[in-house]
C-alpha positions in Angstrom: 148.0 66.4 146.3 144.3 66.2 145.3 143.4 69.2 147.4 146.3 71.2 146.0 145.3 70.3 142.5 141.7 71.3 143.3 142.8 74.7 144.7 144.8 75.3 141.5 141.8 74.5 139.3 139.6 76.8 141.3 142.2 79.6 141.2 142.5 79.2 137.4 138.7 79.2 137.0 138.4 82.3 139.1 141.2 84.1 137.2 139.5 83.3 133.8 136.1 84.5 135.1 137.7 87.7 136.4 139.5 88.5 133.2 136.4 87.8 131.2 134.4 90.2 133.4 137.0 92.9 133.0 137.4 92.4 129.2 136.7 95.4 127.0 133.6 94.9 124.8 134.4 94.0 121.2 133.3 96.6 118.7 132.0 94.9 115.5 133.8 96.4 112.5 135.0 95.8 109.0 138.4 96.9 108.0 138.7 99.1 104.8 142.4 99.8 105.2 144.9 98.9 107.9 148.7 99.0 108.4 150.8 98.9 111.6 150.1 102.5 112.4 146.8 103.5 110.8 143.4 102.2 109.7 140.0 103.1 108.3 137.2 100.9 109.2 133.4 100.7 109.3 131.7 100.0 112.6 128.3 100.1 114.3 127.2 103.6 115.4 125.8 103.3 119.0 123.7 106.4 118.4 121.6 104.6 115.8 118.7 102.9 117.6 116.9 100.0 115.9 113.5 101.2 117.1 114.0 104.7 115.9 114.5 104.8 112.1 115.1 108.6 112.2 118.4 108.0 113.9 119.7 106.0 110.9 122.2 107.3 108.4 121.9 107.6 104.6 124.3 104.8 103.8 125.6 103.6 101.6 126.6 107.1 100.5 128.6 108.4 97.5 131.3 110.9 98.2 133.9 110.9 95.5 137.5 110.6 96.6 138.3 114.0 95.0 135.5 115.6 97.0 136.6 113.9 100.2 140.1 115.2 99.6 138.7 118.7 99.3 136.8 118.2 102.5 139.9 117.1 104.4 141.8 120.1 103.1 139.1 122.4 104.2 139.2 121.2 107.8 141.3 123.1 110.3 141.7 123.2 114.1 142.5 125.9 116.7 143.1 125.9 120.4 140.1 126.5 122.7 140.0 129.9 124.3 137.5 131.3 126.8 135.6 134.5 126.0 137.8 136.5 128.3 141.0 135.1 126.7 139.6 135.9 123.2 138.8 139.5 124.4 142.4 140.0 125.6 144.4 138.1 123.0 142.0 137.4 120.2 141.3 134.0 118.5 144.0 131.4 118.5 145.7 130.7 115.1 144.4 127.9 113.0 146.3 125.0 111.4 145.3 122.4 108.9 143.7 119.3 110.5 145.5 117.0 108.0 148.8 117.0 106.1 148.8 116.4 102.4 150.2 112.8 102.8 147.4 112.1 105.3 144.8 113.4 102.9 146.1 111.2 100.1 145.9 108.2 102.4 142.5 108.9 103.9 140.4 110.4 101.1 139.9 107.2 98.9 139.6 105.0 102.0 136.9 107.2 103.7 135.1 107.4 100.4 135.2 103.6 100.1 134.0 103.2 103.6 131.0 105.4 103.1 130.1 103.5 99.9 130.1 100.2 101.8 128.5 101.3 105.1 125.0 100.4 106.3 122.5 102.8 107.7 123.5 101.8 111.3 127.2 102.2 110.7 129.8 105.0 110.6 133.3 105.2 109.2 136.2 105.6 111.6 139.8 106.5 111.0 143.0 106.4 113.1 146.5 107.8 112.4 149.4 107.3 114.7 153.1 108.2 114.7 155.6 106.6 117.1 157.4 109.2 119.2 159.3 106.9 121.6 159.1 103.3 122.4 156.1 104.0 124.8 154.5 107.1 123.2 152.7 107.9 120.0 150.9 110.8 118.4 147.2 110.2 117.7 144.8 111.7 115.2 141.4 109.9 115.0 137.7 110.5 114.4 134.7 109.4 112.3 132.1 110.5 109.8 128.7 109.6 108.4 126.2 111.1 105.9 122.6 112.0 106.7 120.1 114.2 104.8 122.8 115.3 102.3 125.1 116.4 105.1 128.5 115.0 106.1 129.0 114.9 109.8 132.7 114.9 110.6 134.1 114.4 114.1 137.7 114.9 115.1 138.1 113.0 118.4 141.9 113.4 118.7 144.3 115.7 116.9 148.0 115.1 117.3 147.5 114.1 120.9 150.3 112.2 122.6 149.3 108.8 124.0 151.4 107.0 126.6 151.2 103.2 125.9 150.4 101.6 129.3 152.9 99.1 130.7 149.9 96.8 131.4 146.2 97.0 130.8 144.1 97.7 127.8 145.2 100.0 125.0 142.1 102.0 124.2 143.3 104.5 121.6 143.4 102.0 118.7 140.3 100.1 119.8 138.1 103.2 120.3 139.1 105.9 117.8 135.9 107.8 118.7 137.0 108.4 122.3 139.3 111.4 123.2 142.4 110.1 124.9 142.9 113.5 126.6 140.6 116.4 127.5 139.5 118.3 124.4 141.4 121.6 123.9 140.6 122.4 120.2 137.8 123.6 117.9 137.1 122.2 114.5 136.5 124.6 111.6 135.8 124.2 107.9 136.2 126.3 104.8 134.3 127.4 102.8 132.1 128.5 105.8 129.1 128.8 103.5 128.9 125.0 103.4 128.9 124.6 107.2 125.5 123.9 108.8 125.1 126.2 111.9 124.7 124.3 115.1 122.9 125.6 118.2 125.0 126.4 121.3 123.7 127.1 124.8 124.3 130.5 126.5 126.7 128.7 128.8 128.8 127.4 125.8 128.9 130.9 124.3 130.0 132.5 127.6 132.7 130.0 128.2 133.8 129.7 124.6 133.1 126.0 124.5 133.0 124.5 120.9 132.1 121.1 119.7 134.6 118.8 118.1 132.5 118.1 115.0 131.4 120.0 112.0 128.4 119.4 109.7 129.0 120.1 106.0 126.1 120.5 103.5 127.4 118.6 100.5 125.1 120.4 98.1 126.3 123.8 99.2 129.9 122.6 99.2 129.6 121.6 95.5 128.0 125.0 94.8 130.8 126.9 96.6 133.4 124.9 94.6 131.6 125.8 91.3 131.7 129.5 92.2 135.3 129.4 93.1 136.2 127.6 89.9 134.3 130.1 87.9 136.2 133.0 89.4 139.1 134.3 87.2 
C-alpha cells in the first residue's frame, strides 16, 4: 500500500511538472474593456527593449475618440495578389476593415488605452463572433504611437478559428498572432497621411504586402481640414 501511494504521489508530481513546463507564458496586460466576445487591453510590447530607449513608444498618447473613429473608418483590406495575378485580373476589390458598430465600440476604448499606456506597452484589440459551437470569426490587432505616427497592425481579419477540443486556445490570449496564413493587405485613406514603407525587390515581384499601416497624425489632421474646407 505504501509503495502504491508513493507511485501515485510521484505520478502526480511528474504530471504537475509536465503541465507547468508546457504552460503558455502569461502576457502581462491591463484590461480597458472586456465582454464575453471582445476586448481592448494594454500589454507589454516585446519589441521594446529596456536597454534601447529608441525602441520605446511615445506613450501615454492622446488620440481623440473622434479621430480614432476616423482612422478606423479609413482602414480597408483587400486580398493578396501576386504580380502576375494583378497583371491578368487587376487589383482585388477592397472592403472596410471595420463595420460601424465595431468602430463605435473600439474608438473610445483604443483612445483610452493609448492615453493610459506606458512607453513599453501597446494597445491590443480582439473581436470575435460565434459561427458554430466550435468556430468563431476573429478580427484582432494592435497599435502604438511613435514620433507623431500611429502604427496600426491588423493581425486577423474575419478569419475563422476552430476552437480545439483540447489544448490551449491561442486566439484570445495572443491577438497579435495570425491564426491563419496572411492573405490580405491593409490600406488607409486618405493616402496622403500614410507613411511610405520600404519593400524589398522580392516583395515587389511577388506582391507581398505588410499587414500594418503607419499613419502620420499631423498629415491626417491636415487632410481632414482640407476635406472639410471643400464645398
